[in-house]
Structures are given as structure tokens and as C-alpha cells.
C-alpha positions as CSV (number, residue, x, y, z in Angstrom):
1,X,126.8,118.8,33.6
2,X,129.6,117.8,35.9
3,X,128.8,120.6,38.4
4,X,125.2,120.6,39.4
5,X,122.9,123.6,39.9
6,X,123.4,123.4,43.7
7,X,127.1,124.6,43.3
8,X,127.5,128.3,43.9
9,X,129.6,130.0,41.2
10,X,131.1,133.5,42.0
11,X,133.0,135.7,39.6
12,X,136.0,137.7,41.0
13,X,137.2,140.7,38.9
14,X,140.3,142.7,39.8
15,X,140.6,146.2,38.4
16,X,142.8,149.2,38.5
17,X,142.2,152.5,36.7
18,X,140.4,151.0,33.7
19,X,136.9,152.1,34.2
20,X,135.6,151.6,30.7
21,X,137.0,148.0,30.6
22,X,135.5,147.0,33.9
23,X,132.1,148.6,32.9
24,X,132.2,146.5,29.8
25,X,133.1,143.3,31.7
26,X,130.5,143.8,34.4
27,X,127.8,144.3,31.8
28,X,128.9,141.1,30.0
29,X,128.8,139.1,33.3
30,X,125.2,140.1,33.6
31,X,124.5,138.2,30.4
32,X,126.2,134.9,31.5
33,X,124.0,132.1,32.7
34,X,124.9,130.1,35.8
35,X,126.6,132.9,37.6
36,X,125.4,133.5,41.2
37,X,127.3,136.7,42.1
38,X,130.0,139.1,40.9
39,X,132.7,140.4,43.3
40,X,134.8,143.3,42.1
41,X,138.1,144.2,43.8
42,X,139.1,147.8,43.0
43,X,142.8,148.4,43.6
44,X,142.4,151.9,44.9
45,X,141.6,153.3,41.4
46,X,141.7,157.1,40.9
47,X,139.6,157.2,37.7
48,X,136.1,157.0,39.3
49,X,135.9,153.2,39.4
50,X,135.0,153.1,43.1
51,X,132.2,155.6,42.7
52,X,130.8,153.8,39.7
53,X,130.8,150.5,41.4
54,X,129.0,151.9,44.4
55,X,126.1,152.6,42.2
56,X,125.9,149.1,40.6
57,X,124.0,146.7,42.8
58,X,123.3,144.2,40.0
59,X,124.3,143.3,36.4
60,X,121.3,141.7,34.7
61,X,119.8,139.7,37.5
62,X,123.2,138.9,39.1
63,X,124.2,140.7,42.3
64,X,127.3,142.8,42.2
65,X,129.4,143.6,45.3
66,X,132.5,145.8,45.2
67,X,135.4,146.3,47.6
68,X,137.9,149.2,47.2
69,X,141.3,148.4,48.7
70,X,143.0,151.1,50.8
71,X,146.0,151.0,48.4
72,X,147.0,149.4,45.1
73,X,148.1,145.9,46.0
74,X,148.5,144.8,42.4
75,X,146.8,141.8,40.7
76,X,148.4,139.5,43.2
77,X,146.9,141.3,46.2
78,X,143.6,141.8,44.4
79,X,143.1,138.1,43.6
80,X,144.3,137.2,47.1
81,X,141.6,139.4,48.6
82,X,138.9,138.5,46.1
83,X,139.4,134.7,46.2
84,X,139.2,134.8,50.0
85,X,136.1,137.0,49.9
86,X,134.4,134.6,47.5
87,X,135.0,131.7,49.8
88,X,133.7,133.7,52.7
89,X,130.5,134.2,50.7
90,X,130.2,130.4,50.3
91,X,131.4,130.0,46.7
92,X,131.9,126.5,45.6
93,X,133.5,127.6,42.3
94,X,135.3,130.9,41.8
95,X,135.7,132.4,38.3
96,X,138.8,134.6,38.3
97,X,139.5,137.3,35.7
98,X,141.3,140.6,35.1
99,X,139.3,143.6,34.0
100,X,140.5,143.6,30.4
101,X,139.2,140.2,29.3
102,X,135.7,139.6,27.9
103,X,134.3,136.1,28.2
104,X,131.9,134.9,25.5
105,X,128.4,134.6,26.9
106,X,128.6,130.8,26.8
107,X,132.1,130.6,28.2
108,X,131.1,129.7,31.8
109,X,128.6,127.1,30.6
110,X,131.2,125.4,28.4
111,X,133.7,125.3,31.3
112,X,131.1,123.8,33.6
113,X,130.6,120.9,31.2
114,X,133.9,119.6,32.5
115,X,135.1,118.6,35.9
116,X,138.6,119.7,37.0
117,X,140.1,121.5,39.9
118,X,141.7,124.5,38.0
119,X,140.6,125.0,34.5
120,X,139.9,127.8,32.0
121,X,139.2,128.9,28.4
122,X,141.3,129.9,25.4
123,X,142.3,133.6,25.6
124,X,142.1,135.0,22.1
125,X,142.9,138.3,20.5
126,X,139.7,140.4,20.5
127,X,140.7,141.8,17.0
128,X,141.8,138.4,15.6
129,X,139.8,135.5,17.1
130,X,142.1,133.0,15.4
131,X,145.1,134.1,17.4
132,X,145.9,133.3,21.0
133,X,146.9,136.3,23.1
134,X,149.0,134.1,25.4
135,X,150.7,131.2,23.5
136,X,150.4,127.9,25.3
137,X,153.1,125.2,25.5
138,X,151.8,121.7,26.3
139,X,153.9,119.9,28.9
140,X,156.8,118.1,27.2
141,X,156.4,120.0,24.0
142,X,159.2,122.2,22.6
143,X,156.8,124.3,20.6
144,X,154.3,126.9,21.7
145,X,150.9,126.9,20.2
146,X,149.9,130.3,18.9
147,X,146.6,129.8,17.1
148,X,143.2,128.4,18.0
149,X,143.5,125.9,15.2
150,X,146.8,124.6,16.5
151,X,145.3,124.2,20.0
152,X,142.2,122.4,18.8
153,X,144.3,120.1,16.7
154,X,146.1,119.0,19.8
155,X,143.1,118.7,22.2
156,X,141.3,115.6,23.2
157,X,137.6,115.7,23.5
158,X,137.7,119.5,23.6
159,X,140.3,119.6,26.4
160,X,144.0,120.5,26.4
161,X,145.2,118.7,29.6
162,X,147.7,119.9,32.2
163,X,147.8,123.5,31.1
164,X,145.8,126.7,31.7
165,X,146.4,130.5,31.5
166,X,145.7,131.5,35.1
167,X,143.5,134.5,36.1
168,X,142.0,135.0,32.7
169,X,138.6,133.4,33.1
170,X,139.7,130.4,35.1
171,X,137.6,128.4,37.5
172,X,139.0,127.1,40.7
173,X,137.2,124.9,43.2
174,X,136.8,125.7,46.8
175,X,138.3,122.3,47.6
176,X,141.6,123.2,45.9
177,X,141.8,126.6,47.6
178,X,141.3,124.9,50.9
179,X,144.3,122.7,50.1
180,X,146.7,125.2,48.6
181,X,145.7,128.5,50.0
182,X,145.4,131.9,48.3
183,X,147.7,133.6,45.7
184,X,150.9,135.2,47.0
185,X,149.8,138.8,47.6
186,X,153.4,140.0,48.2
187,X,154.3,139.3,44.5
188,X,152.2,142.4,43.6
189,X,152.3,141.7,39.8
190,X,154.0,139.2,37.5
191,X,154.5,135.6,38.5
192,X,151.7,135.3,41.0
193,X,149.5,133.5,38.5
194,X,152.3,131.1,37.5
195,X,153.2,130.4,41.1
196,X,149.5,129.6,41.9
197,X,149.4,127.2,38.9
198,X,152.6,125.5,39.9
199,X,151.5,125.2,43.5
200,X,148.2,123.6,42.3
201,X,150.0,121.1,40.1
202,X,152.4,120.2,43.0
203,X,149.3,119.5,45.1
204,X,148.0,117.1,42.4
205,X,145.3,119.4,41.0
206,X,143.6,118.4,37.8
207,X,144.4,121.3,35.3
208,X,143.0,121.9,31.8
209,X,142.1,124.3,29.1
210,X,138.6,123.9,27.5
211,X,139.2,124.7,23.9
212,X,135.6,125.7,22.9
213,X,135.4,128.2,25.9
214,X,136.7,131.6,24.9
215,X,137.7,134.8,26.6
216,X,138.5,137.8,24.3
217,X,141.4,140.0,25.3
218,X,143.3,143.0,23.9
219,X,146.5,142.1,22.2
220,X,149.6,142.3,24.3
221,X,152.0,142.3,21.3
222,X,154.7,139.8,20.7
223,X,155.6,138.1,24.0
224,X,159.3,137.7,24.5
225,X,162.2,139.5,22.9
226,X,164.5,137.2,20.8
227,X,168.0,136.8,22.3
228,X,171.0,134.5,22.0
229,X,170.9,134.5,18.2
230,X,167.2,133.8,18.1
231,X,167.5,130.6,20.2
232,X,165.3,131.8,23.0
233,X,163.4,134.9,24.2
234,X,163.4,137.2,27.3
235,X,160.4,139.0,28.9
236,X,161.8,142.5,28.5
237,X,159.5,145.3,29.5
238,X,160.1,149.1,29.2
239,X,158.4,149.4,32.6
240,X,160.8,149.4,35.6
241,X,158.0,148.2,37.9
242,X,157.2,145.3,35.7
243,X,160.8,144.3,35.2
244,X,161.6,144.5,38.9
245,X,158.6,142.3,39.8
246,X,159.3,139.9,36.9
247,X,163.0,139.4,37.9
248,X,162.2,139.1,41.6
249,X,159.2,136.8,41.3
250,X,160.4,134.6,38.5
251,X,163.6,133.8,40.3
252,X,161.7,132.9,43.4
253,X,159.3,130.7,41.4
254,X,162.1,128.9,39.7
255,X,164.0,128.3,42.9
256,X,161.0,127.0,44.7
257,X,159.5,124.8,42.0
258,X,162.2,124.0,39.4
259,X,165.3,124.0,41.6
260,X,168.6,126.0,41.7
261,X,169.9,125.1,38.2
262,X,166.8,126.7,36.6
263,X,167.1,129.7,38.9
264,X,170.8,130.1,37.9
265,X,169.9,129.7,34.2
266,X,167.5,132.6,34.6
267,X,170.1,134.8,36.2
268,X,172.5,134.0,33.3
269,X,169.8,134.7,30.8
270,X,169.2,138.1,32.4
271,X,172.9,139.0,32.4
272,X,173.2,138.0,28.7
273,X,170.1,140.0,27.7
274,X,171.2,143.2,29.3
275,X,174.8,142.8,28.3
276,X,174.5,141.8,24.7
277,X,170.9,141.9,23.4
278,X,169.8,145.2,25.0
279,X,172.9,146.5,26.8
280,X,171.9,148.5,29.9
281,X,173.9,148.8,33.0
282,X,170.9,150.3,34.8
283,X,168.8,147.2,34.0
284,X,171.6,144.9,35.2
285,X,171.6,146.8,38.5
286,X,167.8,146.8,38.8
287,X,167.8,143.0,38.0
288,X,170.4,142.4,40.7
289,X,168.5,144.3,43.3
290,X,165.2,142.6,42.4
291,X,166.8,139.1,42.5
292,X,168.6,139.9,45.8
293,X,165.3,141.0,47.3
294,X,163.5,137.9,46.2
295,X,166.1,135.6,47.6
296,X,166.1,137.5,50.9
297,X,162.3,137.4,51.1
298,X,161.9,141.1,50.9
299,X,158.7,142.1,48.9
300,X,158.3,145.8,49.4
301,X,160.9,147.0,46.8
302,X,158.3,147.5,44.1
303,X,156.6,150.2,46.1
304,X,159.2,152.8,45.1
305,X,157.9,152.6,41.6
306,X,154.4,153.4,42.6
307,X,155.0,157.0,43.8
């Protein structure tokens, strides 16, 4: 194995008000060989998650530690806190995951057969294991891969290089975190995972998906609403919170990592979508406010949607 037995592997789980799912996941992690510790970040849940975690010292033979945050800081804040905590506890490798995924029992072992800086499994639909929950688009390819068969037809020696779906069962090395820092907690939700991946790539990280390692995940439906006569899609969400964070954070990511032309293209795409595809003056105004906040470096605007 590329990573010897002396390397300490710590799982970090971020959860919010999904007690049944985090119970299922913690139980599964107790069945995973090679895991030294499980850290659970509870984002101030109100469904009894904190009380349940307080009574769970181990899963299988693996120690479980939990930390309940003083307020909901979103996935971004949760992973920021959890990844830092794992390093404080001398993790060499950190296995990051949301509460709604369920890694196969051999997932970690299959990941550890490879040596990268930031790498993860396929994320498949738990009701249809032939379908990817999050389609992947290999760098330089115009076509997204949507099935396990398509991905495995493109891999080389069981690896799809230069791409990974962050924070869904991904491993990150201590060395990489020391180089690039922690996820941007101010993003709250949406785009923090992409930003971390792009930051890692910019730093020269070796990134990959291991195609025989699998995390099972509830379906999120069809990603992207068709627009512009079917030529492209837009990440429309009925949730004002999700849309605000998406518009703010995506514009910032594009500006910082792809340049002003890509950022302007996203602005134009948003205007088109809410003018012609799903006409909504309210959404146009919300988009404008979110983008203005992002460009101004103001990251507390999402809080008005949490009350």
C-alpha cells in the first residue's frame, strides 16, 4: 500500500439536523478497516444529534469524538473546523464526508492503494448503483460522464486523473493542508468544495478519482436546469439561501481562479436565466445583491435566510 500503517487516518463528518443519516454513517465507519478515529462536527442541530453523539464514544473499535458548534456555520464552516481539528489530533490523512453519504466498507482501503494529495471515490446513486449522483467532466472534455460504466471506460489503471468530487469521501493529506490552508468558512454552503479543489490544483496537488472506490449517496435529481435553447444549464434552486450562496460564491471563485471574462459570463448567464428561462424579478434582485456582496468581500448576507 502506498500509505503505510504508521499513517494516522481520521474521518471528519459534518452534519446538520439529519440524525438518522449521521447514525447510519457513524455505524458504517465502525465497519471500515484502517480508520483510526472519527470526528463529527454538529452544526448546532436541533433534532437531538448533539445528545446522541454525546453518548457514542466508539463505533466498532474506532473512537468517536464530537463537537457541537455554537451556531450553524454551514458545510464550509463545518469542514473548516473539522479539518483543523483532525490536524490538531495528529492526522496524516483526513477522510472528509457529508452526513448523507455511505462509503462501502472497502472504500477507504481502495483509496489507500493509491498515492495522491487529494483523491476520492465515485459517488453513486444509492438506489441505482450504475448512475453517478454528481456527473464528472474530465479536464479538456466537453462531455460529462454520468454512469459508472462511462467513468471506468475512461480511467487508467483504475484512476480518473485530475478530477475529484470534494467532501464526499475524499482523502486529503496533512502536507497539502499545510500548504493551502483550510476551506473558506465564510462561504457557508455552495462553492467551498470547488474553491478548495481549485486552490489545491493551483498549488500543484495531485488529484484523482479512484473508480473502484464507492460512496453511496441519495439522488439529488437532475443537476442543472436547461437554458439558452438547451445549449447549457444553470444551477437553479428553489431555496433562496442556496441561490444566494451559489451566486455569491461562484462569482468569487470564477473571478479568483478563472478570470474576469468567466465571471462576466456567469453574470450574463444568470441574467439570461431569470429573464427568459425562469423569469423572476425577485431572483434577479437577489442575484445582484449576492454578487455585489461577493465582490465586496461581505460574507454575512446569507444569515438573513437562517432565521
